[in-house]
C-alpha positions as CSV (number, residue, x, y, z in Angstrom):
1,M,13.5,-65.1,-28.8
2,R,14.6,-61.7,-30.2
3,P,12.2,-60.1,-32.7
4,V,13.6,-59.2,-36.1
5,N,12.2,-56.4,-38.3
6,L,12.1,-57.7,-41.8
7,I,10.9,-54.4,-43.3
8,P,13.4,-52.7,-45.5
9,P,14.9,-49.5,-43.8
10,E,13.6,-47.2,-46.5
11,D,10.0,-48.4,-45.9
12,R,10.1,-48.2,-42.1
13,R,8.1,-45.5,-40.2
14,G,8.6,-43.9,-36.8
15,G,11.5,-42.6,-34.9
16,H,14.0,-45.0,-36.4
17,A,13.1,-44.1,-39.9
18,P,15.9,-42.2,-41.6
19,M,15.1,-38.5,-42.6
20,R,14.1,-38.3,-46.2
21,T,13.9,-34.5,-46.7
22,G,17.1,-33.4,-45.1
23,P,17.7,-30.1,-43.0
24,L,15.5,-27.9,-45.2
25,A,12.4,-28.5,-43.1
26,Y,14.2,-27.4,-39.9
27,I,15.4,-24.3,-41.6
28,V,11.9,-23.3,-42.7
29,V,10.5,-24.0,-39.2
30,G,13.3,-21.9,-37.6
31,A,12.6,-19.0,-40.0
32,L,8.9,-19.2,-39.2
33,V,9.6,-19.1,-35.5
34,A,12.0,-16.1,-35.9
35,A,9.4,-14.3,-38.0
36,L,6.7,-15.0,-35.4
37,A,9.0,-13.6,-32.7
38,G,9.8,-10.5,-34.7
39,V,6.1,-9.8,-35.4
40,T,5.3,-10.4,-31.7
41,A,8.1,-8.0,-30.6
42,L,7.0,-5.4,-33.2
43,V,3.4,-5.6,-32.0
44,L,4.5,-5.2,-28.3
45,T,6.8,-2.3,-29.2
46,G,4.0,-0.6,-31.1
47,D,1.6,-1.1,-28.1
48,Q,4.2,0.4,-25.8
49,I,4.8,3.4,-28.1
50,A,1.0,4.0,-28.3
51,D,0.8,3.8,-24.5
52,R,3.6,6.3,-24.1
53,E,2.1,8.7,-26.7
54,S,-1.2,8.5,-24.9
55,E,0.4,9.3,-21.6
56,V,2.3,12.2,-23.1
57,A,-0.9,13.6,-24.5
58,R,-2.6,13.2,-21.1
59,L,0.3,14.9,-19.4
60,K,0.2,17.8,-21.9
61,Q,-3.6,18.3,-21.3
62,E,-3.0,18.2,-17.5
63,D,-0.2,20.7,-17.8
64,A,-2.4,23.0,-19.9
65,R,-5.1,22.8,-17.3
66,V,-2.7,23.6,-14.5
67,A,-1.1,26.5,-16.4
68,A,-4.6,27.9,-17.1
69,R,-5.5,27.6,-13.4
70,A,-2.2,29.2,-12.4
71,Q,-2.9,32.1,-14.8
72,R,-6.3,32.6,-13.2
73,L,-4.7,32.6,-9.7
74,A,-1.8,34.9,-10.7
75,A,-3.7,38.0,-9.7
76,Y,-4.3,36.6,-6.2
77,T,-0.7,35.7,-5.8
78,Q,0.4,39.3,-6.8
79,L,-2.2,40.7,-4.4
80,R,-0.9,38.5,-1.6
81,T,2.7,39.5,-2.3
82,L,1.7,43.2,-2.3
83,R,-0.2,42.8,0.9
84,E,2.8,41.2,2.6
85,Q,5.1,43.9,1.4
86,R,2.7,46.6,2.7
87,V,2.2,44.9,6.0
88,A,6.0,44.6,6.4
89,T,6.4,48.3,5.6
90,V,3.7,49.4,8.0
91,T,5.1,47.2,10.7
92,S,8.5,48.6,10.2
93,L,7.2,52.2,10.4
94,A,5.1,51.4,13.4
95,D,8.1,49.8,15.2
96,S,10.4,52.7,14.4
97,R,8.0,55.5,15.1
98,F,8.8,57.2,18.4
99,D,5.9,58.3,20.6
100,W,7.0,61.8,21.6
101,E,3.4,62.7,22.7
102,R,3.5,59.9,25.4
103,V,6.9,61.0,26.6
104,M,5.8,64.6,27.0
105,R,2.7,63.5,28.9
106,E,4.7,61.4,31.3
107,L,7.3,64.1,31.7
108,A,4.5,66.5,32.7
109,L,3.3,64.0,35.3
110,I,6.7,63.3,36.9
111,L,8.0,66.9,36.9
112,P,8.6,68.0,40.5
113,S,7.1,71.2,41.8
114,D,10.6,72.6,42.8
115,V,11.9,72.2,39.2
116,W,11.1,74.4,36.3
117,L,12.3,74.0,32.7
118,V,13.7,76.6,30.4
119,S,14.1,74.5,27.2
120,L,13.2,71.0,26.1
121,T,14.4,69.4,22.9
122,G,13.6,65.9,21.7
123,T,15.5,64.3,18.8
124,V,15.7,60.8,17.4
125,S,19.4,61.1,16.6
126,P,22.4,63.2,17.6
127,A,22.7,64.3,14.0
128,V,19.3,66.0,14.1
129,S,19.4,69.8,14.6
130,V,16.2,71.6,15.6
131,G,16.4,75.1,14.3
132,G,20.0,75.4,15.4
133,D,19.0,75.0,19.0
134,S,21.1,72.3,20.8
135,G,18.8,72.3,23.8
136,D,21.1,74.5,25.8
137,S,19.8,77.7,27.3
138,G,22.3,80.4,28.0
139,G,26.0,79.3,27.9
140,S,27.6,76.1,26.9
141,S,28.7,73.1,29.0
142,S,32.3,72.0,29.3
143,G,31.3,68.5,30.2
144,P,31.1,65.4,28.0
145,D,28.7,65.4,25.1
146,L,26.0,63.1,26.5
147,R,23.6,63.7,23.6
148,G,26.3,62.6,21.1
149,A,26.9,59.4,23.2
150,A,23.2,58.4,22.8
151,P,22.6,57.1,19.2
152,G,18.9,56.8,19.6
153,P,16.1,59.2,20.7
154,A,16.8,61.4,23.6
155,L,15.5,64.4,25.5
156,Q,17.8,67.4,26.2
157,I,16.4,69.3,29.2
158,S,17.6,72.6,30.5
159,G,16.2,74.4,33.6
160,C,16.6,75.2,37.2
161,A,15.8,73.6,40.5
162,S,15.7,74.5,44.2
163,G,19.1,73.2,45.0
164,Q,21.2,70.2,44.0
165,E,19.0,67.8,45.9
166,A,16.1,68.9,43.7
167,V,18.2,68.2,40.6
168,A,19.0,64.7,41.9
169,G,15.3,64.1,42.6
170,F,14.4,65.2,39.1
171,V,17.0,62.8,37.6
172,T,15.4,60.0,39.6
173,A,12.0,61.0,38.4
174,L,13.1,61.0,34.8
175,K,13.9,57.3,35.1
176,D,10.2,56.6,35.7
177,I,9.4,57.6,32.2
178,D,8.6,54.5,30.1
179,G,11.5,53.7,27.8
180,V,14.2,55.8,29.5
181,T,17.3,53.7,29.8
182,R,19.7,56.2,31.3
183,V,19.8,59.8,32.5
184,G,23.0,61.9,32.4
185,V,23.6,65.2,34.0
186,Q,25.6,67.4,31.6
187,S,26.0,70.2,34.2
188,S,24.4,71.3,37.4
189,E,25.7,74.6,38.9
190,L,24.6,76.8,41.8
191,A,24.4,80.6,41.3
192,T,27.1,82.8,42.7
193,Q,26.1,85.8,44.8
194,S,26.8,88.2,41.9
195,S,25.0,86.2,39.3
196,A,22.1,85.7,41.6
197,A,21.8,89.4,42.2
198,G,22.1,90.1,38.4
199,G,19.6,87.4,37.6
200,A,17.1,88.9,40.1
201,A,17.5,92.3,38.5
202,T,17.0,91.1,35.0
203,S,14.5,88.3,35.5
204,G,11.7,90.3,34.1
205,S,13.5,91.1,30.9
206,S,15.9,88.5,29.6
207,G,15.3,85.1,31.3
208,D,18.7,83.8,30.0
209,D,19.7,82.6,33.5
210,C,16.9,81.2,35.7
211,R,19.1,81.3,38.8
212,T,17.5,84.2,40.7
213,R,18.7,83.0,44.2
214,D,22.0,81.7,45.4
215,F,20.5,78.3,46.3
216,I,19.0,77.7,42.8
217,A,20.9,75.2,40.6
218,K,20.9,75.4,36.8
219,F,21.1,72.0,35.1
220,E,21.4,70.4,31.7
221,I,20.2,66.8,31.6
222,V,20.0,64.2,28.8
223,A,17.5,61.4,29.0
224,A,18.2,58.6,26.5
225,F,15.9,56.0,25.0
226,D,18.5,53.5,23.9
227,A,16.1,50.6,23.4
228,A,13.8,52.5,21.0
229,P,14.0,51.0,17.4
230,V,14.8,53.8,15.0
231,P,15.2,53.3,11.2
232,A,18.6,54.2,9.6
233,T,17.1,57.1,7.7
234,S,15.5,58.7,10.7
235,A,18.4,61.0,11.3
236,A,17.5,63.0,8.2
237,A,14.7,64.9,10.0
238,P,13.6,65.4,13.6
239,V,10.6,63.6,15.0
240,A,8.2,65.9,16.8
241,P,10.7,67.8,18.8
242,A,9.4,69.5,21.9
243,A,9.2,73.3,21.6
244,P,11.0,75.4,24.3
245,A,8.8,76.9,27.0
246,D,7.5,80.2,25.9
247,E,8.9,83.4,27.4
248,S,5.9,84.3,29.6
249,E,6.0,80.8,31.2
250,T,9.7,81.0,31.7
251,T,9.6,84.5,33.3
252,T,6.9,83.4,35.7
253,S,8.7,80.3,36.8
254,S,12.0,82.2,37.1
255,D,10.6,84.2,40.0
256,E,11.4,83.3,43.5
257,P,10.7,79.5,44.0
258,E,8.4,78.2,46.7
259,G,10.1,78.2,50.0
260,G,12.5,81.1,49.0
């Protein structure tokens, strides 16, 4: 048999009982839920803002500590920069300084016994003029300007030798000097009979021409140091030019050479 509920509908309880209060209760409950969600969101947002403010304060403190440390180390940074600049300057000067003393010492060692010098000039640039002396001793050469073709340091050597073979031997010996890249002969001339006689007659007084015999050759040689580093401002002044041989030494060496 099918059960029948004899209780009037308005007195019934449970899920099948009709709603007595209407939608107002649901509206109130929805408002409460919305308010709770808003409060929860507000609390979470406040916590996030507090965390961000705390992080900003911590970063500001850390930045202040780093700035204070950098300020304390600024003096060391400036000292290091100054040291690097001075080291670079000293290194540049050391690299560009030409060692004329070493070159003169090596020249004295390789100078043959049958060659004697009248003048010797060392300059770091063709633009350098040493007291108006171009390294030429008595007369000018009509050949090419070998010194002008060497942009770096070079030796201009003028003197005499016992013949052209001795001049060639001297050119070969000059190449043994450390740093010499090329040696050029500006001129090499033997004495004529008349000039040899005149030179022998005046060798004790003038010394302009060292050719006292007809077999003696007077030469002008340029030895270039092309690989030597030279600063761009080095052409403003000569660097330790070699002084010409004094008159007494020239007069002695201009006498009759060995074997004459």
